[in-house]
N, C-alpha and C positions, 0 to 999 in steps of 0.2 A: 218605297210605299210602306205605309204603316202596317205592322204585322196584322194578319187577318183576324186573329182572335181578339186583338185589342180593338180593332175596328168594330167587330160584332158587339163587344162589351160596351163600347161607347154608344153605339146605336141603341142598345138596350137601356142604357142609363138615360139617354135623351127622351125615352118614352116613359120613364118613371117619374111621376109627378112629385114623389117624395124627395127627390134629389135635384141638385142644380150645380152649375158652375159658379165660381167666384164672380162677384161684380168687379168692374174695373177698379173701383175705390178699394174694395177688399183686397184685391190682388196687389195694389200699390202698398197697402199696409203690410201685407204678408212679405213683400219684397224688402220693406224697411226692417222688419224684424229679422228676416233671414240675413240681411247684410250685417246687422249688429251681432247676431250669433256667429256668423262666419268669421268676422274680425276677432271676436273674443276667443273662439276655438283655435284659430291659427296663432294668435298671440300667445295664449297659454301653452299650447303644445310646443311651439318653437322655443319658448323660454325654458321648457323642461326637456328639451332634446327629443321630442316626439315629432316625427315627420307626418304631415297631412298635406293634402292637395285637393284642388277641385277635380271633379271627374264628371263623366257623362254629359248631361245637358248643361251643367254649370260650367264645365270646362269649355264646351261648345259656345256658351254665351260669352265667356271671357274672350275667346278668340274671334268670334264672328260679330258680336254686338258690343264688346267691351263692357259687358254687364249682363243683366238678366235677359234671357230670351223674352220678348215682350208678352207672349201669351203663356209663358211657363209659370207654374205656381209651386215648384218644389226646388230642393237644392240637394246636390250630391257631392260627396267627398270620398277620396281614396285614402287608405292608410295601410302601410305594410304590416304584416302579421306581428312581428316582434314589437313594433310600436303600438299596435292595438292592445297587445297583452299588457304593456306598460300603462297605457291609458286606462284599461279596465281596473288595474290594481290601484290606481291613484285617482280615479275620476272624481269621486265625491269630495276628496280633499282639494283637488285642483279647482273645482267649480263651486264648492260650498253650497250645494243644493240649488243653485240657480237653474241648472239644467239636469236632466236625467239621462242616463245611458241604459239602453236595453240591447240584448244580444243573445243569440244561442249560447248555451253553457255559461250563463251569467245569472246572478241572483235576480235581476230583472229581465224577464224573457221578452223578446220583441214580437213573438207570435208569428215570425216570418224568418226567411233565410238570411235577412240583412241585420246588421247592427244599426241602431238609430240613436241620435242625440235629440232629445225632446225639450222644448221650451213650454212649461206648463202655464205660462202667462197668457198663451193663446189657446183657447179651447175649441176643438173641432169635433163635430159629430160627423163621422165619415159616411160613405155611401152604404156601409154595412150596419150603420146604427151604433158603431163603437165610438166612445168619446176618449179623446187623447189630446195632447199638446201638439204644437207645430213641430214637425220632425225633419231633421236632416238625415238622409240615408247615408250610411257609412259602409263603403265597399272595401273588403279586406283584400289586399294584394298578397297572394299566397306564393311561396316558393313552389316551383314545379320540377319534377324529375327531368334530368337531361335525356335519359333514355326514352325514346318515343314509345316503346312497347310498355314500359312501366306507366307512362302517362296515359296510354290507351286504356289499360286495365283499371287504373285508378279513376279515370274519367268516366268509364262505363259504370263503375260502382257508384260514383258521386251522382251521376245523372239519374240512375235508377232510384236511388234513395230520395233524391230531390223530387222526382215525379210522384213517388209514393207520398211524400210529405204534403205535396200540393193537393193530392186527391183527398187525403185525410182532412186537411184544412177545409177543403170545400165541403166535405161531408159534415164537419162540425158547424159550418156556417149555415147550412140549409136545414131548417126544422124537419123533424122526422116525417111529418105528414104533409109537407109542402107539395103542391102540384107542380110537377116537372114535365114539360112538354117535349123538350129536346131529347133525342135518343142519346146524343153524346153526353149531355148532362146526367142522364140516368146511368150511363155506363161509368162516368167518373164517380158518381155518388155510390154506386155499387162497389167499385174497387176501393173507394175510401172507407166504406163500411167494413170490408174484408180486412183491411190493415189497421182499423181503428183500435186494435188491442193495445196500441201505443198511441198516445196523443200526438198531435202534429208538432207540438213543442219538442217532444222527445225525438221525433224523426229529424227535425231541423238541428237538434243538438248533434245527432249522428252525422248528418251531412257536414256540419261544421268540423267535426273531428276527422272525417274522411278526407276533407280538402287540405288538411295541414300536411306540410312536408318540411322537415327540419333543416334542410341544406340551404344555408344562407349564402352560399357561393355558387349555387346552380346558375346556369346560363339564362334560364327562362323563369319568368314569373307569370302568374295569371290571376284572373278575377272570376272564380267560379260562381260567385253570387251576382255577377253582372248580368246585363240584359241578354248576352249571348252565351252565358253559362260556361261550363268547364272548357269545352273545346274551342269556343268562339272568341275567347279573350286570353290568348297566350302570346306573350311578348318577350323580346330580349330584356333582360333585367335593367340595363341602363336606361331604356326608354321610360320605364314606369317608376323606378325607385329614385332616380335623380329628378330634381325639379328645376324649373326656370320661372322667373316672375312674369306675370301678366296683369294688365289693368282690368279691374272689375268694379264698375261704378265709381271710378276714380281712386280705388284702393288697390295697392299692389298685393297680389296673392300668388301662391305657388300653383303651378300646373305641371303635369308630367313633361319631362324633357322631350320625349318623343310624341308630343301631343298631335303632330300632323299625322303620323302613322296610326296613332291610337284613335283619333276622331274619324279618320278615313275608314278604319276597320268597323267602327260602330255605325257611321252614318253615310258612308260613301262620299259623294261630293258635298262635304259638310259646309262649304261656304255658300251654297245655293239655298235661298229661303224656300222651304217647302210650301206647297199649295195648302189652302185652308183645310182640305179634306185629309191631308197627310199629317196635320199637326196633332200632337197628342194632348188630350185634355183630361182633367181629373174632376171628380164630382164629390159633393158634400151634401149633408142635410142642413148643417148650420155651422156658424163660426162666431166667436166672440173674442174681443181683445180686452185684456185687463190693463 
């Protein structure tokens, strides 16, 4: 079942006349642009010794649909921490301004806990009224401490700061005098105000630093920025750092070697098509293609 708060958010968006979902034609165009981006990113990274792979819904699409999930309109990739640091250092030289990279602790901030690669040739006004290019979400595979007690304390710290960052971000998004009916939204806004002595970007920078662990030979890795956060996405290193090829829209792309266990952890019975009500959708205000 779709996570409850995501379902509530989707219901709220469906009632908002200012936002909409992509049309079928727009989604087809978005898929074409994403495919070009993905091929370019994989090619450039592999040529420069940087490991990237499909992740999340994109890896699921490769395995279950051999391409895009038909109703999906985003793209996800994983990258190990050491490879991401190399990508950050060389990104502008590698891509010559065609794409933009944003991330916590980088000169272009993503405004979120994720890193993102953005194509400015497609202009999107999102549901919050912010304008940006078409983005690929980049999830960083972090080394994890082998000792469970160390993972526990680091994970608690990571989750606490992540929650604070999210509340501050929500406080920044909601105008000061907006009418808020929900008690939970009021509480989130109040907590966000309390911690707003540091901007959300600063909190996400701190989360990014807390999640790092230098041991490249640890048995476990994880994706704290993923949909299941610090404790929900911990895997044996060989499952996530090694890759195997999969077909995606007729193109061979890398996916995690342990994709079966990875996808089962994220989606349960991942080969079963979800019902309409359990499919995740995104909303925009407008989109234009250059």
